[in-house]
N, C-alpha and C positions, 0 to 999 in steps of 0.2 A: 503494500500500499505505499501510493508516495505521498508525502506532504505537499500540499500545492497552496500557496499563498493566491488569495482573490483580492485584488485592489479595486476598490469603488471608493466613492465619496462617502466616507461613513464615520460616524463618531463627532458630527458636526453639532454645536449647541441648538440650532434651528434643525427639526426634522424634514427632511426631503423625501417626499413619497418615491419619486423616480429614482434616487439613487437608492433608497434603502430596497427597493424592487430589484435593481439591477445586481445590487452585491447580493441578497439572498438567493435571487433566480442562479444566478454563477455557482454558487456554491450549492444549491439545490442540484443541480444538473450535474456538477462532479465530482459531489457525494455520492449520487445515483451509480457511478460509473466505477466506483471502486476507491475514490483518492481521499486521501484525509484532508480537509480544509482549514486552513488558517487565513483569520479574516484579518486584513490591515485596516487599524481603526484608530482614530485619535482620542476615543474614551474606552477601553475595552469592557469596564463595569455597567455602561451604558447598554453596549450592545450587547452584553451577556442577556442583560433583561429585556430587551427589544426584538433581538434575533433569537439566539439560542445559547443555552450552557453548555450544549454538544460540544460546538468547534473552539477552536483554539483559536487566540486572539493577539495580534501582534500591534505594539504601538508606533502608530506610522511616525517618518520624519516630516514635519508639516514645513511647507515653504511657505517665503513671506508674499506679499500679495506687491510688493513693488520689484518691476522688471530686474533693477540694477542687483538688488538683492538677491534676486532667487537665482540670476546667474552666477553671481559670486559663490553663493552656497553651493550650485552643483560643480562648478570650476575646485571648489576645495574638497568635493568629494571625489573627484576626479584625482586630485592630487594625491589624496589620501591613495586612494587604489592604487596609486601607481609606486606608493613607499612613500611618500612625505607625512610627516607627523600630522594626527590629526586629534581635534578636541575628543574627550571622551565619549560623549553623547554620541558623536558621529563613529567611533570606532566601536560602540555598542551595537547601533543598530545596523552596521555594515556585517558584522557577526552572527549577528539574530538571521538576518536575511540569507547571507549565506549557508546558514546550516538547512535552507530549505532544499526540496526535490523540484519544485518547478514555479513558476509564477505566471499567473494568468492577471493581464491589466485590462478590467473590464470597462465597460463605455461610460461610465458615470462620468459627467463632467465635459466630456470631449476634447478634442485637443486644438487649442486655439487660445489667442492672445488675449483674451479676455478672460479667460479661467488659464491665465499663467501660472500659476500656484500650482493648480491641479495638474497642468502640463510638466510641470517641471519637477513636481512628485513622480510622475512616471517615468520620467528619466531617469529619475535616481535608481529606481526599481530595475530598470532597464541595463543601467550601467553598471551596476552590481551584478547582475545576469550573464552580462558580456564578459566580465572579470574572472567569475566563477563558473563560467560554463554553465551555467543554471538554464534548464529549458524557459524558453519565453513564449508565450503565447498572448495576442492582442485580439480584444474580441469586441463585437459592436461599435466602433468609433466613428465617429463624423469628424472631419479633417476642417479647421478655421470656421467660417470664410475668412474670420479676420485674422491673419497673422503676420507678425513684423518679420523680417529677414532672419533676425538672431534665432526666434522661435522657430522658423521653419527650419533652419539646421539642426535644431535641437531634436524637433521633429523626426527629420529623416534617419537620424542615427537610432532613435527610438525603435522605428517601424526597420531596420536594416539588422537589427538585433536579435529580432523575433523570428522563430520557425514558421508562424502562420499568424496572419494577418486579415481581419475581417472589419468592413466598412460597412456603413449603414446606409449611404446614399450613394447614387450612381456619381454624384459630383465628388465623392471623399474617394471611390474607387477610379475615378479618371486622375484625380490629383496623384495620388499613390503611383498609378502606372506612367504619369508623366514623367516621373521622379526616379524611373527605370526600376519601381518597387513591386513585387508579386503581392496581389492582394484578392480577396473575393469579397463578392457581395454578401452581408447578411441580414439578420433582422437584428432589432433592439433585443438586448440579453435577455430582459425582462417581458417579452412578448407573451409568451406561453408560462408567465409564473404563476403556481400554485397556491395559493392561499391559505394558511393554517387559521388559528383563531388568537393570532397574538392582539394585543392591543397597547395603546398609549395612555396614562393616566387620564384621568378625566373623561375618559369614552363617556359619552352620553348614551343614554338610552333612549331610542327615537324610534318613530313609525314612519317609513318613507311611503310618499305618496305614492296610490296605485300607477299614476303617468307622471311621470316625472321628467325634466329635463336638468343633467348634471352640469353647472357652470363652474368654470374655474378660471380664475383672473388675477393679475398682478399687474402693480405699477400704473392703473387708469388715473387720468387726470377726472377731476370734477365733471367735466361736461363731456368727457368719453363713458365716466359712470353713468350719468345721465340718460344718455343712447341707450347704452346696454340694459338699463331698466327699463326702458320705452319698448324694447324689444322683447323681453322678457315678460313683460306686462301683457303685449300682445299675443304672447303665445298661449297664456291663462285666458283671457278674453275670449280667443277666437274658438282655441281648441280643448280649453280645460286641462293644461300643460302646467304643473308647478313646476317651481324652482328649486332646487337645493342645491345650494352652494357648498362645493367641497374643496378645501385649501390643499395646495401638494407643499407648500413651503412655510415653515412658522414655528414658533416657540410653544410646546406643550403646557396646557393651562392659560396661554396668553392669548391674547387677543391682536397679534401682531401679523407680519406677512401677509398672505395672501386674506387672511380672514378681515383684517382691517380693509383692504380693495372693497371685498365682499359685502362687509357692512354699511361702506359707502354706495354702492349699488343700492341695498335692499333700503338704505333711506330716501330713495327716488322711488321706490315701486309701491304702487298700492294692491297687488296681489297675495300678499302673504307669504314671501320666499322662507323656507328653511335654511338658516347658517348653521352648518357643522362646523367643529372648530377641526382642527389638524388632526387625523386620526391615523393608525398605523397604515401601511401598505396593504396588509390582510383587510382591512374595511375599505379602504379606498377602491380596491378593484374590484371589489362587491358592488358598492354603489355605482360606479362607472359602470359596469355589465349588466344592472338590473335597469339602467335607466331607459327612455324612450328615444334618447338621443344625446349627444356630450356638443358643448358648446365652450371653447376657451381660448386661452391666448399662450398657453402653456404646450408643449410636448408630451410628456407623458399620461394626460387626458384621452389625448389620439392613439397612443400604441395598448392601452388599456382596452377601449372602446370599439376599434377596429378589429382587433385580434377577438373579441367577443361578439363579431358581427353589428354592433351597435353604430349607426351613422353618427359622423364627426365633422360639425363645422369647426374651424379654426380662422382665428384672427392673429395675422404677424406681426409683432410688433417690432421687429429688429431683425437684421440678415441671419444672425445665427438662428434664430429661431423659424426662420422663412428656409433657411437651408435644411435645419433638420426635418420641421414638419412635411415641407413637401417631399421631401426624400421618401418619409415615412409614407405619406399618402398615395404617393406614386405607384407602390408597392401594392396597395389594395385597387389600384385605379380609381382614386378616390379624390387626386389633387385639385381638380376643379371646386373643390369645395374647400379652399385655402384661399382667404381673402385678405390683403393686407388691410392694417390696424388703419393705416390712410385715409382707406375709404369707408369707414366707419357711417359716417355721415351720408353716403349713397343709398341707392336703393337695394344693392346686391345683399348687405346680411338678412335683412328683412326677408327679400323674396327667397335668398338661399333657404333659408327657416321654414319657411311656407314649403318649398319646392319638398324639402326633406319629409316633414312631417306628410305631406301627400302622399308620397313616393314610399314612406318608411317600410311598408314591407315588402317590398321588390327590392330597394336599396338592402334591406339588413337580409336577403336571401343571398344575394351577390356579394356580399362582404362576407357571409358564412362559409360560403364555397371557396372562397379565397383564403379565406382563412385557416382552412382545414387542408388546403394544398400547401399553405406557407409553413404548417407546422410539421409537415417532413423534411422541410430544408432545415429547420430549427435544430431538430431532432439529428439531423444528419451533422449539422454544424458542430453540435455539441460531442457529437461522436468522436469526431476529427479532433477535436481541442482538445479532449481528455488524452487521446492518443498519444498526439504529439508532446504533451506535457509530461509523457514517461521518461526515462533516461533512456538514451539512444541505443544502447545496447539491450534495453527490454520491446524497441519496436518491432512490429513484423510490418509487412508494406498494409497502407491504407488506404483505401480509396479518398482521393481529396472532395471538398464540399462541392456537392451540387450547385450549380448556379442556379440561381433564382429568375423562372421562367415572365418575360414579360404578359401586361395582364390589358386587358382593353381598359381605355378610361370611360368611363361614367359619364355618359351625356348629359348635360346639365341645360338650361332654358336661356332664352334671352338674356336675362339678366346677368350672364357671366361674360357678355361681350367685354363691358368694361372694364371688367376684373382682369381677362386675358390679355385686352390690351396693354394696360398699365402696368399689371404685376411686375413683371420683370423690370420695369424702368425703375420702380419705385425700390426696388431691391437692390438694382445697381448703386443708386443713391445714396442708400443708408446703409450700404456696404463701404461706400468709397468715404464717407464720412466717419464709419468707425475705425477705418482702417487709418484713416489720417490720426484720430485720436489716440490710438494704440501707439504709432509711431510716435507721435508728439509726447505721450506718455513715459516712454522707453527714453527719449531724448532726457526728458525732465529728470526722471529718475537718476539717469546716469549723471548729469550736471548736480545734480543734489551730493551724490556720492563722491564725485570730486569734489568738490567743495568741503564734505565734512572729512575726507581723506587728507586734504590741505589745511585745514583745522585740526587734524590730529596730529599732523604732523609739526604743523609751528608749535605745536600745546609742546609735544616731545622735543623738540628741539629746543623752546627756552626751558624747560626741564634739566634737559641735559646741561645747557648755559648755567644753569643754577648750581648744578651738579659739579662742573666743571669750575665754577667760581670758589665752591667749597674745598676740592680737593688742591685747586691751587693755593688757598688760603692756609690750608693742612700742612701742604706741600713749604711753602716759605716760613711757617712756625714750625717745622721739623728742622730745617734747614739751619734757622737761626738758632736754636737750639743746643744745634751740634757745634757751634763756634765758641772761641773763648768768651764774645760779650754775652753770649748767651748763659754761660756756666756763670759768669760773675754774676747777672741779673738774679741766676733763681738762688746763687748763696746770700746775696744780700736781700733779698728778700726774704730768704728764710730767717 
């Protein structure tokens, strides 16, 4: 039985449904195939309670959010692995990882400059795998779309060290291939996650409506929240579909994160929505898959919805979400139901919701058939990944992962013409802005680091000058005491 580390974004103060689902699903799939799982986390005690006490846990090495600082930390790790001295914390972390039989970098956090701390955390594990010749598999990733040049080089080094690489979207796969890297298109790691009965503190006892839309939103302005509220009220008024708000990011027992956004939307509604607190991924997937439809600005509501054969309408707030969500929905032929948040005040969202309601039975049938087909690819991927994590001398020939077949795009009504005409332009404009911001953030971070290093060097120089002055005085005093005059002064003074 091989001891395999699973790296997902676990153990954060804020509970993230998608990250937890990815970590749990990867652990389940590897355990089912005979591996002993070790979960990397920032809080072992927290995840022992929220995931399982049956897994082993490894405290991960957190990377700073500032670009210069995380690049410096990774460089220090590289130097340590090449034989230079390192601090005890770094040495202990390296030795713990080096004792593993294999490493799986799961899809949580994606690989981009906006989540650069998570990208460099992945790079640290890949670097140790490289030096200690530990089998490395990378699963369910999204590349970019925002990547600085420095982060792009770091990402390429990560992928080069892996025995097997899985990318979630066609765009991520094409980027890998453009860099001369072998990769396969796969599904999100949590696509067919099997929930148990775990809960978070403060789990409410509620009865869900018979017919409801599950809504998950984050970061909306007041005017955007008001528009979404009107859309949801109309669903209740026209079709009797209640709203259940389900947050995906937030602190248990607190009203922060997505919950705060939901409360803002609800403050503009008249139809009496149900506001759930942050709940465990086990509960979240049941709520999503029990819904009449799902509506969100987030990615993982779409993962759970579509895998359960439930229609999903996405609003795309930024280029990263655009890449992930459209890539996901294309695998189900449902990408026409992805609309930029910039079109929220157009007729497209309202008409898309009405179309989904009217065609719900047919849409669900098509999505369910596709989900059944994709589940075969999902299982095949995990079979291959689990095999590739074995030591080389234990590996027998194994079939490569099956390539995901394309599927027809679901036809939508005339409401979608504007969306299709402007969606790519909106994505490109927002991507250019985000890319510029990432490059600027890196430049500012390094400017600050250089100023800090200059100030530290200046302070060190001043300290050395003080020490030199003291030594010079001591030396002069010693020389004087060694002379006849010094002897006389000591005697007379005595």
